[in-house]
N, C-alpha and C positions, 0 to 999 in steps of 0.2 A: 205139903207144898209141892213135892216132886210129882205126885200123881196129878195135881192140877196143871202143872206145866206140860206134862205129857198129853193130857186131854186137849189142851189148847193147840199143841203141835199137831195132833191128829185131826182136829177140826180144820186147821189151816191147810194141811195136806189135802183134805177132802175138797176144800174149796178150790185148790189149785188143780186137782185132778178132774173136777167136774166138766170143764170144757173139753178135755180129751175124751172122757166117757161119752159126752153128748154127741160128739162127732159131727153129725149132720145138722145143717141149719134148718130152721123152720121154714115152711112154705112149700108150694108145689114144685115138683121137678119139671124143669123146662124141656119141652119137646117142640120141635118145629110144627106149626099148624099145618094140617093136611089141606092141600089144594089139588083139585083134579088137574092132572098134567097130560096133555095129549101126546100121543106117540110121535106124531109129525105135525109140523106147523101147517095150518091151512094155507094153501096157495103154493106149497113147496112141491116140486116135481121130483119123483123118485123117493127112495128110502132116506131116512134121516141119517146123517153122518156126524161124527164127532168133530170134524174139521169145520171151522166157521169163519166167516168174514170178520167177525168180532175179534178173532185171534190176532189179526194184523194190526200193527201200529198205524196211527193216522197218516203218517208220511208215505206208507205203502198203498193206502187207499185213495187219498186225495193227491194224485200225482200230477199236479198242474204247475207249470213254471210260474214262479212268483208267489204262489199260495203258501209254500212251505215257510218262507221268510215271514209272512204275515201271521201265520199260526204260531210260530216260535216267538214272535214279538208279543202276541196276545198272551201266551202261556207265561211269559216273563213279567209282563207289566199290567195285565188286567186286574182291576181293583176288586172285582167280585171274587176272583180266584184267590187273591191275597187275603181278602177278608175271610174266605172259607178256610184257608190254612190257619189263620189266627184263631178261628173258632175251634179247630182241631186241637190247637195248642192249649186253649182254655180247657177243653174237655179232658185232655190228657192229664193236666195238672189237678183236675177235680178228683181223679182217681187217688192221687196222693193225699188229698184232703180227706176223702172218705176212709182211706186205709189208716190214717193217723190214729184213729181211736182204737186200733188193735194193739197199740203199744203204750207202755206207761207214759203218762204225761208228767214231766218234771218241770217245776217252776221254782222261783225264789221270791222271797219277801224280805225287804229291809224296812225298818221303821225306827224313827227317832222321835220321841215325844217328851214334852215338858208339861207337867200338869200339877194342879193343886188338888189334894184330896186327903183322904184319911189313911194314915199308916198305922198298922198295929205292931208295935214293938214293946210288948209288955203293957203299954198304956196306949190309949187312943188319943191321937193328937192330929190336928190339921197341919199339913206340911206341903211344901212345894218340892217335887222330885222329878227326876228324869227316868225315862224308860227307853232302853235300846233293845231292838229285836232283829235277828237275822236268821232266817230258816230256809232250808230247801224242802219243797213240798212234792209229794208224789201222789198221783191218783191213777188207778188202773182199773178199767172196767173189764171184767172177764166175760168174753163173748160166748156165754153158755148156749144161748138160743140162736146164735147166728145173725143177730140183728146187724152187727157191723159188717159181717161178711156179705150179707145180702145188700147192704147199702153200697159196699165196694163193687159188688157185681153189677148193680144198677149203674153206678158211675162208669164202669168199664164199658157197659153196653152203650151208654150215651156217647162215650168217646168213639166207639166203633161206628155208631150212627153218624157222628160228625165227620169221621173219615170217609164214610160212604157218601155223605152229602158233598164233601170236597171233590171226590172223584166224579160225582154227578155234575158238579159245576165245571170241572175240567172237560168232561165229555161234551156237555152242552156248549161250552165256549168254542172248542175245536169245531164242532158241527155248525155253530152259528157263523163263525168266520168263513168256513168253506161255503156254506149256503149263500151268505151275503156276497161272497166273491163271484160265485157262479151267476147270481142274479145281476151283479154289476156287469159282467161280461155280456149277459143277455141284453141288458139295456143298451150297451154299446152297439150290439148287433142291430137292435131295433132302430137306434139313431142312424146307423149307417144305411140301413134299408130305407128309412124315411127320407134321409137327405138325397139319396140316389133317386128315389121316386119323385121327390120334389123337382129335381132337375128335369126328369123325363116329362112330368106334367107341365112344367114351365115351357119346355120346348113345344109340347103339344098345343098349349094355349097360344103361344106366339104364332104357330102355324095357322090355327083356326082364325085368329084375328086377321092375319094377312089374307086368308081366303075370304073372310067376310068383307074385308075392305075392298077386295078385288071383285066382289059380286059373285063369287062362285061358291061361297059358303053360306051358312045360315046362323042365326043367333042362338038356336038351340045347341049347336055344337060348341059355340063359345061359352055359353052359360054352364054347360056340363063340365067342360074342361076347366073353367075357372073354379067351379065348386070342388072338383077333385084336387086342384092345386092348393086351395085355401085349407082344405081338410088335412092335407099332408103337411103344410106349413104349420098349422096349429099343433100338430103332434110333436114338432121339434122342440119348442120351449118346454112343453110338458115333460118330454123325455129328459131334457137337460136338468129340469127340476128334480126328477126322480133319481138321476145319476148323482147329483150333489147330495141328496138325502141318503142314498145308499152309501156313498163315500163317508159321510158323517157317521152313519151307523157303524161302519167298519172301524173308523177312527176311535170311537168310544170303546169298542171291543178290544182294540189294541192298547187302550189306556193312554191315548194322546189326544191333543186338541183336534178339532175337525180340520181335515186337510185332504188334498188330492191323494188318491191311492194309485200307485203305479200298476200298470197292466203290461205283462210281457207275453200274453197269449190271447188268441181270439177264442170265441165260444166253441166253434167247430173243431178247434185244435186240442181241446181238453180230452184226454183219454178216459174211458170209463173204467171202473174198478174191475179187477179180474173176476172171472166167473168162479165163485167159491160158495159152497152151500151155507145155509144159515146155521147149521149145527143142530144139536139135540134140544128140544124144548126145555128139558130139565136144566140145561146149562144156564138158562136165563136167571134161575134162582141164585146162581153164584156170580153172574156177570153184571146184572143190572144194578147200578148204584141205588136207585130208588127202592128196589126190592130188598136189597141188603139193609138199607136204612130203616125200612119198615119192619124187617125182622128184628133188628136190634132194638127197635121200640117195643116189640113184644117181650124180648129178653129183659129189658129194663122194667117194664110193667110187671112181669112175673116176679122179679126180685123185690119190687116194691110191696107186693103182696106179702112176701116173707117178712119184710121189715114191719109191716102193719101187724102181722101175727105175733112177732116177737115182742111188740110193745105191750101185749097183754100179760107178759110174764115179768117177774121181778128181775132187776138188774143187780148183779153181784159185782162187788169191786173191792179193791184194797186201797186204803189211804194211809198216809203217814207223813211225818215231817221230822226234820232233824236240824238243830241249830243252837242258838244261844240267846239268852235274855238276861238283862241285868240293868241295874240303875246306873252302872258305870260302863262307859263304852269299852274300856280295856278288858273288862271281865266277860264280854260277849263271846270271845274266842277262847276263853279259859275253861277248864273243866268245871269250875264251880258254877258257870253260867249255862252249861249244856242243858238242852231240853229236847225231848223226842217223844214220838208216839207212833204206834202202828195199830190200825183198826181195819176190821172187815165190815163192809156195808152191804145191806140189802135194802133196796128201794123198789117199791112196786105200787101199781095203781089199786085203789079201793073203790073210789067213785069218781068218775070223770064226766058225768052228765051226758054220757053217750058219745063222747069224743072218740074213744078208741074204736068202738063199733062202727061209727060213721066213717072213720078213716079206713078201716078194713073194707067196708062196702064200697067206698069211693075207689080204692086201689083195685078192687076186683072189677068194678065197672070200667076202669081205665084199661085193665088187661083185656076185657071183652072188646073195647074199642080198638085197641092195638091189633088184636087178632083180625078183626074185620078189615082194618086198613091194610094189613099185610095181604090178606086174601084178595082184596080189591086191587092192590098194586100188582100182584101176580097175574090176575086175569087181564088187567089193562096192558101188561107187558106182552102177553100172548096176542092180544088184539092188535097192538101197535106193530108187532113184527109181521103179522099176517097182512095188515093193511099196506105196510111198506113193501113187502114182497110182491103182492099182487100189483101194486102201483108200478113197481119197477118193470114187471113183466108186460103189463098192458101198455105202458108208455113206450116200450121198445117197439111194439106193434104200431102204435099211433104214429111214432116218428117215421117208421118205414112208409106208412101210407101217405103222410104229409110230404115226405120227400118226393114221392111219386106225383103228388098233386102239384108241387112246385115245378117239377120237371115238365109235366104236361102243360102247365100254364106258360112256362117259358117257351115251350115249343109253339103254343098258341100265339104268343106275342110275335115270335119270329115269322110264323106263317102269315099272320095278318099284315105285318110289315111288307112281306114279299108280295102278297096280293095287292097291297096298296101301291107298291112300286111298279107292279105289272099293270096297274090301271083297272083291275077287275073288282076292287073294293074301295070304299072310302075310308078316311082316317078315323071315322067314328068307331069302326070295328076295332082298330088298333087301340084306341082309348079304352074301349070296353075290356079288352084283354088285359091291358095294363092295370086297370082298376081291380080286376080279379086277382092278379098276381101279387099286388101289394099286401093285402091282408093274409094271403096264403104264406108269403115269406115271413110275416110277423108270427103267424101261428106256428110255423116250423121252428123259429128261434125260441119261442116260448116252450115248445115241446122238448127241444134239446136241453133247455134249462131245467125243465121239470124232471127229465130223466136223470140229470146229474144230481139234482136235489133229492131224488128218490133214493139214490145210493147213500147220500148223507143221512137221510131219514132212517134207512134200514140199518146203517152202521150205528146210529144213535139208539135205535130201538133194541138192537142186540146187546147194547152195553159195550160197544167196541172199545178197544184200547184199554181194557180193564187192567192189564198188567203194567201199563205205563204210568209211572208216578211222577209227581212234582216234588223236587227235593229242596224247595226253599226252606221248609221246616222239616225236622225229623219227625216221622210219624211212627216210630217204633213204639210198641206198647210197653207199658211198665211191666216188669217181671211180677209174677204172682199168680193168682187164680185165673183160670180161663173162664169163658162164659158158660161152661157146662155146670149144671147143678148136680150136686151129689145127693 
């Protein structure tokens, strides 16, 4: 009997040592997918530098009076950002759910029953009797093949993807508020120009009508002046409609009912961002939230392949229970009612109708999809940075040219007025100059808006403010394995 007990102990020790001997989990080793990375961003002047506009927090980039308070309110109360933080919390707790299978599962059972059946006590008789049971149960799966570790790794990657998505929502929110605010200031400028032009056109029309009534004018002058006036007047209610719509958009971003948005600065008073290079193209892989989210999708898919592979192998575990059973309640906790058992289990698939193979092929295909999505996200990031950089540079040139156009047309209006006052030109020449100045001033305002928006777009494309976090919920990862496969 002693030799049998020894053999049993040796087998149990072997079962306990197998996970340590196995060491590595099944499945492919994770490596970041390779993507061609340019040495410099297209449209960037000079050599690439490590410093980047994206290193600055948003309050250093969007330095417009009144805008900071709006962005802070949006970061505090925006519902999409709060929802994204809640998704991070969900994903973080899913790590604990996945890791729980690494530990022994202990439960308890209590049962009291009264039944009629057959009792064997020397003779067979039908009787009514009570049964009381109370046990503590234990079940522990030994993660020999790394199935649980891979599932935990996948859950951790999903958590990191959710955190990257939250940072993406934060960056988008800050950018959307800044862009909408600049667009609102531009609409204010358009409304100011249109109202001023309406007054000018009204004065012109009144003059032409007096000249026509006095017999020194003609109906053509009156008609053209009236058309110019009505066109300017029609633009006012349309701009007022756009202003209300833009204020409502900002209110939604701030997480409050539609209301008027306070403005403490005019469009031409907003300073542009400091001249800082865009940084190294390779930094996008670390900064852009969407790229980080896509990479964590690859990590999760890679771990899922390991889970699918481990499902082909048997699962080893230990089970046991300890407690008491008796027909008398008081005997359940006494030595005479004690019951216990310890067992090792091995369960594995023999025939699953192709389920395991199909699952493995599906996870492999999901991995291929995740890799392609990651590579596409990286390429899209490079393209967006290049587009934003070129747009910022070209809009600077466009603004300079349109400023010259407005100055030239303002001079033209002043000269035509002087010629009219000197009696060497008619007022029709003045009207024509004013009609050319009006759209030129609107074009300049729109270009100034586009130049500010280009800074916002570049900052967003670079993954700006990546080090600035929202602390409504703790985003600290659970202790344990990192995302690197062994």
